[in-house]
N, C-alpha and C positions, 0 to 999 in steps of 0.2 A: 526618415530613419525608421530602423526597424521596431522601435518603441512602441510604434501606433500599431503593431500588430500582436501584442502580447496577448489580450484578453476581448478584442473586438471580433465578436462572431460574425463571420462572413461565409459565404458559400465556399468551399474548397475547388481547386482547380481540378476537374474529373478528367485527368489524362494518364491512365494506368500505365504502370510499367509491364512488359510482357510477364505473364504467370502470375501477375498480382492478383490477391485475393484480400482486399482491406476489411471485410466485415464493416463496413461503415453504416451509421444508423439510417434506414430508411426514412422516405417521407411519410406522411399519414399515419393514421392510428392503427393500434395493434387491436388484437381480437377482443380484448378486454375494454377496449374504447379509449384507452388511454394514449397519450401523444408522447412518446418515450425518446428525450434527448439526454445528453449529458448532465445539461443542467436540471431537467426535470427529475431524472434519476436520483440526483443528490438530495431530492425531497423524502426519498424513502429512507427512514432511519437506519435500515440494515446497511444499505450502500453508503451512507454517509458515515457509519461507525466501521465499514470494513476499510473505506479509503483514508478516514482518520487515521485508523491503526495502523495500518501498513506505511501510510506516508510518514508520520511523526517518529514510528518506530525506525525506518530506514534513514530518517533525517538525524536522528538523534545517535547515530552510531559514529564514532571517532574515525574521521578518512585522513588519509594522508598519502604522500609520495615516498616510496622506500628505494634503496640503492642496494645493488647486489656487489659485494666486495670480496670475491671468491667464496669461500662458505660462509661468510658473515652477512648480516643485513643490517643495514642503519638507516634512520629517518633521513630523507634527502631535504632537510630544512632548507637548505640554499637554492633549491631548484624553483623556479619561478611558478611552476605549476602548484606547487605544494599548499602555498595559501589560498589560491582559488579553489583547492578541493576541501580544505579544511576550515577556512575563515569567511574571505571576501572574494566571491566569484565576479562581482562587478562593483561599481561605486554606489549600488542603490539596493543591493541585497545582501544579506547573510548566507553562509553555505546551507543553514537550516532551512531557511525560507526557500532558498533556491532548489534543495533537494525534494522539498513538499512538492512544490509544484512539478517537480518532473516526474514524481511517483504519481501525483494525481493525475496528470495526463496519460500516464501508461496505464492506470487502472482505468480510467474511464475511456480513453480513446485508443489505448493500444499502441502508443508510440510516443516518443518525446524528441523534439527537435530543440536546438539551441544554435544560436549564432556564435562564431568562434572569430574573435578579433585577434591577429596575431601581428607581431613586430616583422621589420624587414628580414629578420634571422628567421622567421618561421615559429618562434616561440610564442605560447599563447597570453595574451595580455588580459582580457577580459571573456566572460561567456554569458550569453543574455538568451532568455526563453524565447521561445517562438512558438506562436499558436498552431497546432497542427492543422486547425482548418485551414489556416492560411497559406498552406504549403502543399505539394505533392512530388512524390519522387517520380523520376522520367530518366529516359537514356538518350545521349546523343547519337546521332548516326553512327558514331565509332563505338557505340556501346557503352560509353562511360555513364556511370550513374550520377545524377546531378538532381537539385532540389530546384523546383519551380516555386518561386514565392509570390502571392499576389501583390501586385503593385510594383513589383522590380521590374526593370527593363530586361535583364538577362538571367539565366538560370545560374544558380549558385553552384561551384564545385565543391566536392566533398570536403575537400580541406578547410572549407568556412563553416563546416556543419559538424554539431555533435549530436549524433543520432542512438537513439536507445529504442529497442523493440520490445513489445509485449509479446505474448504468444503467437509465433507466426508459422503459416504454413509454406511460404517460399523463402524463408531466411532473409528477406529484404524488408518487409514491412509487417509492423504487428496488426494482429486482429483486435477490433474494438470489443470488449466483453460486453458492454452495453449494447451495442450494435447486433452482435450475434445471438444474445440471449435476451432481446428487448421484450418477449412475451411474458417471460420469467419476471421481469421487473415491472411489466406493464400490469401484471397480476397483482402484484404486490401494492402498487399505485392504487389500483381498483380497490382493493381491500382496505387500504386506509381511507379511501374517499366514503366507502360504504360505512366503515366505522365511524367516521367523522359525521356523517349523516344521522347514523342513529342516535349518537349523544347529542347532536344538535337538535334532534325532536323530543329531547326530554328522556332518551334511552327508552322509547316505545316507538312501536310501528304505527303506520297512519290508520285511519279510520274512516268510517262514513256518518256524514251527517245527513239525517232523514226527516222529512216534512210534508204534511200534506199539500197538495197543490202543485204549482209548476212555477219555476222562477225563469226569468229570461235569461239568456247569455250574460248581459252585463250584472244580473243581480247574482248569477250564481259566482262571478269572478268578485264582485265586491264581499260576498260572504265569504268566499275563501280567503281572500287577501284579510279581512277583518279577524278571522279566526286564527290564521297562522300569526298576524301579528301580535294577537294576545295570547296564544298558547303555544306557539313553535319556539323551540330552542329550550337547552337545559335551564337557562335562568328563568323560564317560566313554568317548570313542570310543577305538576300537582295544584296549579291554579283552579280555583272554582270557576267554573263556565255558567254562565247564564244564557239560557236556551228559551226561545221565544216563540208563538204562534206554534204550539205543538211539536216543535222541532226536538229531536232526538239524536243523540251520540251513540254509535255503535262501534267499538273499538275491534280491528282486525287481530285475532290472536297471532302471538308468535310461537312458531314450532320449536322444538327442545334443539332441534339441529340449527335453526336462525340463532337461538340464545347462546348457543356455543359456538358461533362460527370464528369467533376471534381465536379460538384453538387451533383452526386451520393455518392462521397467520405463522405459527411456528414452523410449519413445513416448508413454507416461503422463504422464511428467515434461514433456515439450514441451508437452503438451496443457494441463496446468494451467498451465504458463508463459503460453500463449497466452489462458487465461482471464483471468488478471490483467494481460496485457501487459507480464510482467516478462522483460527478456531473459535466456535461458538461462545465459550465461557469468556472471551476476551471482548466480545462485543456486547454482552448482558445476558446470554443466554446460560445460566448456571444449573440447568435441569440435570445435565449428565456430568457436571464437575463435581468432584468431592476433594475434600483436605488430602486425602492419600495420592491423589493423581495429578493435582493441579501444577505441581513443580515439574512433572514429566510432561505435561502439555506445555508448559512454556518452553522447555527445551524442542520440543517437537515444532514451536512456532518458529524459532530461530532455525532449524535445520530444514524445516519443508517450506515454509512460508517466505521468511526473509533472505535465505540462502541464494534461490533463483535469482531474485531480483540484485544482491550483491554482486553474483556472478555477472548478469547483464551490464552492472555499472561499471565494473573493473575491467572487463574486457572491451566494452566501448571506449572507455578511457584509453586504452593502450593502442586500439586503433584510431582514434579521431584526435587526440589532445596530445600524445607522444610523438615526436619526431622519429622517423624509421629507425635513424642511427642511434636512437636512445632507449629503443625497446629491448635491447639485450640487457642493459643495465639497470634500468628504472621500472619500476611496476607500481600500480595502486595496491591499497588496501585498505578495508573497511574492519575496524576491530571488534568482533563480536564478545571478546573475552569476557566484557563485562556482564553481557546478558547470560552466560555459559556458568558463572561462576557458581551458582546455586547458594545455598545457605552458609553459615560461618563454618560449621562442622565439616561439611562438605569440601569447603575450601581447604580448611587446615589439614584434612587428610591428603588431598591432592597435592598440596605443597610439600608435606614431609615426604610422599613417595617419591616427588620429583627430586627433592634435595638429597634424599639418600642415595641415589642413583648418579648424583653429580651432575644431574641435567639443569637445575636450578642454584643460583647462587641466592645468599642471602639477599643482596639488593636487587635481584631480579623479583624475588618474591615482594619485598618492601615497594616496588615500582608498580606490581599489578595492584596492591592495597591503595595506591596512591600516598605512599609514605616517603619520608626521605630517606637517601642512602646513608649507611654507617661507614666507618672507616674499615678498610681491608674487607668489606662486603662483598667483592667481586670475586673471591675466590670460591672455587668449588671444590666439594668434599663428597668423599665415598666411604662406604662403610668397609672398614678393613676386613672382615669376616668374608666380604663378597670378593673373589679373586677368579682369574680364569682358569680353565682346566689345564692351559699349556703351563700356567704359572705353578699350580698345583702339582703337575707331572714333575717338574723341574726342581721344585722346592725340595733341599735336605730337610731328613727328620732331624728335630731338635731332641738333643740328650735330656732326659728329665732325671735321671741319678747315675750314681756310679756304675751300676751294673749295665745300664743301658750303654753308658759311653765306652765300657769296655767291649 
């Protein structure tokens, strides 16, 4: 069963398709001495924050299936795919948790694969996540794209797969951000380790124990172990040291650059935010955020951070989950209206302008505010002073007095 492939980290089948450039995470350590994988990268606070922000923001968007009916659009609540997208993708997951998993896979590994279970008519019944490390795209001799899944006797045809790509250079498979920019992430991991070591030593650098005479190798090790046990760590900082037999402690001074090294971590944090397109102020970096531009930055987050992922999801749903005969009539939609509404004053002005030109009815406005409809609220109104140029040309002048009528 495919469930045993969800999160079990095994080696992927390395059989690339023609022109493939996956950006997989290589083996061995980075130049900073850190072993960077998708799991270890999540230990970096900025990576975790970016993945959490984008994944949960994407998962929180209302999603569903819609039907085209001429010029009208209606929610396709009777279609079997609608609850899968909006509520329950399978018997064990909610739509929110499922989408979080898909986004995390995209952001860490550059791709998301799901197994699609269909009925005899070809309609989707359930979707289940598949670990990308367990699968690799390949082509048959006839050139058809298939997914080779570890442990499966035969390759899966693409009607059994829901595939979403991250940034791609070949249009078929996404690049792993962690794999391509592993040195940047490795530098952040090294700086975290160094910062932890400073505080682990009482926020002070090491020093030298000096004494007359000579100690054997075992004596030196016992002395060092005893000293670290008594004085090492933040909890032992500022304890009184007892030195015997003329022993002296000389601390190695810390330069101003070393003492301020944590400031350089901000640059790495900005780099990681740039990798994921996440606004720094939304992952805890408020240095350049102000109350005057924070709302505008929130709108930019929707437009430039979420919108590309929304487009990926919507187009992949059309390709992989809808039947070819349904694509002209049905389409998926992620509703970002709630994120773009702004404050109450801005929403009121927005609604008023669209109401005046007849675009919004009262009930449409109430629906956007999650309020109940009112009687006769589906009527559309327009300001009587606004008429077309053609109507103004054909309108007869109205008599205002006796003289004018004559």
